N, C-alpha and C positions, 0 to 999 in steps of 0.2 A: 147725624152725618148726613143728612139730607141737605141741608145747606152747604157741606162737604161735596156734594154729589151737584150739587148745582152749578158751585163755582168750577168743578174740575169740566162741568161738560161744558159752561160758557170757556175757557181758557181751551180746549180740544177746539172748539171753533174759530177761535180768534188764532191760533198759531195754525192755522188751513188755511185760512184767510190770507193770512201777511204773509205765506208762503206760495200763495196762487197755484195751491192743489186744489182737488178734491173731496180727498176723501182720508179715511183712516184703515187702518189694516193693521192686524197684531196674528202670530202665530201662539196658536192654542194647545197648550200640554196638558190639557185638563187635571189643574192645581188651579190654586183662590187666585191667585195673584194676577194671572192672563185672565181668570174667567172674569176677575173686575174688572178689568179692564176692557172684554167683550161687552160687558154691560155699556160701561161708560162710552164707547164710541159708538156704540147703538142709540145712545140717547142722542148725541152727539150728530151723528149723520146717520139718520133711519136710512137713509134711499145708496148711504155712499160711506156704508161702514162693510169690511170685511175679515172673516178669521179664516185663518188656514191652519189644519190640524198636517201635521208633517212627522209620521212615525218613520223612526229611522232604527231598529232592532229594540221600538217599543214595548212594552208590556200590554197586552191587549185592553186589557182596564182604563188603561190611561186616556187612550183612544175613543173611549165609551161612556169617559167622565167627560171627556171634549164635547162627546155628541148632547150631553145633557144639558149641557151648557149654553151649545147652541140651540137647542129646542128651548130652553127658558127662556132664551131672550130673542130668539127669531132672525138674529145676527147673519147674514149670506156668510156661506162658508163651502170652502172648499179643500179636498185631501190630496196628499202629494207623500207618495212613500219614497223614501229618501235613502234607502238601504240599498238600495242594488248599486247606486250611485257611491255612497260610503266605503263599500265592500271595493268598488273599482279605483277610488282614489287612493283607501287606505293600502291594499294594497301593493299599490304602485309605487308608494310612498316608500312602503316599508321594502321591498327589491332595489329603490334607488340605493336607502341607505346600505342595505347590505351587499351592493357592490363596492363601498368603500369599506365594508366589514367594521360597519360602528354601528349597527342598530342594538338598542340598547331594551331589553324583553323588561326591565322593569318599570319603564317609563312606557307602555304600549296602552294600559287602562288609558292611562291621563293622556294621553295624544288620543288615543280611541273618541274617548267622551268630547275633545274641544273640538275635532273634526265635525261630529255630529253639532255641537253646537254653530258653530261657523258653517257647516254647507245650511244648516235651517237659515239662517243671517242672509247669508245669498241667495235662498229660495225666494225668501219671502221680500227681498229686494226686488225682485226679478217680476216678482208679481205686482208690486207696488209699483213697478212703472209702465207696467201697462194699462194701471188705472188711473194714474198720477196722484196717487194714495201718499200720506207720509207713514212709515213705520211707528208703532206706540211700542216701549220696552213696558217689560213688567217687574223689574227689577225694586222692590220698596226699601226703607232706610236701613236694614236689618244689614240687607243684601248689599244694598251700597257700601255703608261703611266696613263691612267687612272684606269685601272685593269677591263676595260668592256670587261670581257669573264669570262666564268666559269672554276674554277681552275678546272684541269684534266677532262675537256668538251673540249671546242673548244678551251680552251687553253694548251689542251696536244698535241703534235705534235713533230718531229723529227726536221723540219725542219720551218722557219721564213722567209720567204723571204721578206715580206713586214713591217719587223718591223721598219724601217726607214726610212718609205713611208707617210706622213702624208697622211689625208684622200684625200686631191683636188690633192695632186703627185698621188694619186693612182686612182685617175678618167682621168689625163694625161695616165699614164699607159693603162688605156681602152681604151681611146680612139685611140691610137697609136694600141693596138692591134688587134685593129677593134672588140670588145665587142656591142654587141648589143644597141644601143641611150637609149631604155627605161630601160635598165638596166641598165646603167650609170645614168640616171636621177632620177631614183627608191629611196626613201624614205627610208634611210638604217633604216631595224632591224634586230632582231635576232627571228624573229616570233614567239615566244615564247608563248602570247596569244594574241586575239584578240583584235588587235587596235595598239600593242606595237609597239613602235618606239624609238629608240638607244637615240635620244635629248632629248624625254620627260623624259624617265628614268635617265638619266642622268643629267639632271639640267643644260646643257648647251650645246651648238650647237658643230660641227664638223671645223666650219667655225674657233671660238675663242679657240678650243681647238687646234685646227693649227697654228692661231696667237702666240698663247701662247709658242707653241715648237719653234716657228720662233725667237721668243724674241721678239713680237710684242706689245702695248698695247693694253690692253681688259680692259673691265669694271672690278672692283673691285670686285664685287660679281661673275663673273663668274669665274676671279682669283685665288677666295676663293675654290671655288666648287670644281673646276678642281686639285687643289693642296691635300685640304680632300680628293678629291678621290683617288691619287696618295698614299697619306700615308696610308690610308686606306688598302690599296690592296696592299702594297711591300711584302707580303709574296706569293703573288701570283706570283710573280717575283724571287722566289729564289726557290731554292731543301727545299726539309724537313728540317728545323733547328733540329739541333745535342747540346749537349753540349762537353765540354769542356772534354778532355780525363783528366782522373781525376788520380792523381800517387796514389801509394800506402798509 
């Protein structure tokens, strides 16, 4: 994996230079994917890389894990708490919809979670604008294929270095880069609500998704779940749909 690390670092440097920008920024969640990105961008731009921790009704342990990554790779870091901003926006949205009598309580949790992801994306881009940095996304191959990301949230970025790497390959990259072991073995979670884990929400496991992507046999039930997730999320992997150009 050291060869992959070197190639990814070179690719990141090339992307920044081609864009006429100065460096790279990542939102640091305390999970393995963002940790790997932090280590990579620190290698690519030792003096022009930045991580941002963005608590938003988050578990305190996530911020602590993110700080372990900061300490481990030495990346420059800032923390911006978005809890009050999220509360302000979400309450106004709820109030506005209620004026029409259309509020649906059963969609509240997902709307709340997606707003967190989109506020984080907007905040990261605002910080990136100050530094003239490109925003680096953290989605791996399993997340990209299944659409396990928020459209215009954590899916909103300039670069996706891990998009061709399965979750198990990301773990190998993490080991090679020296990411702290407790981050590597931590159960994957987007931290969107208490007790939330990626695998419980998807209904299958990363190992089965990785096996599927590698062309291995997996249980039929898991195959159907993965293919359904992929089909339902196709719009997330494309630019906004546009009509054909109509003739006069």
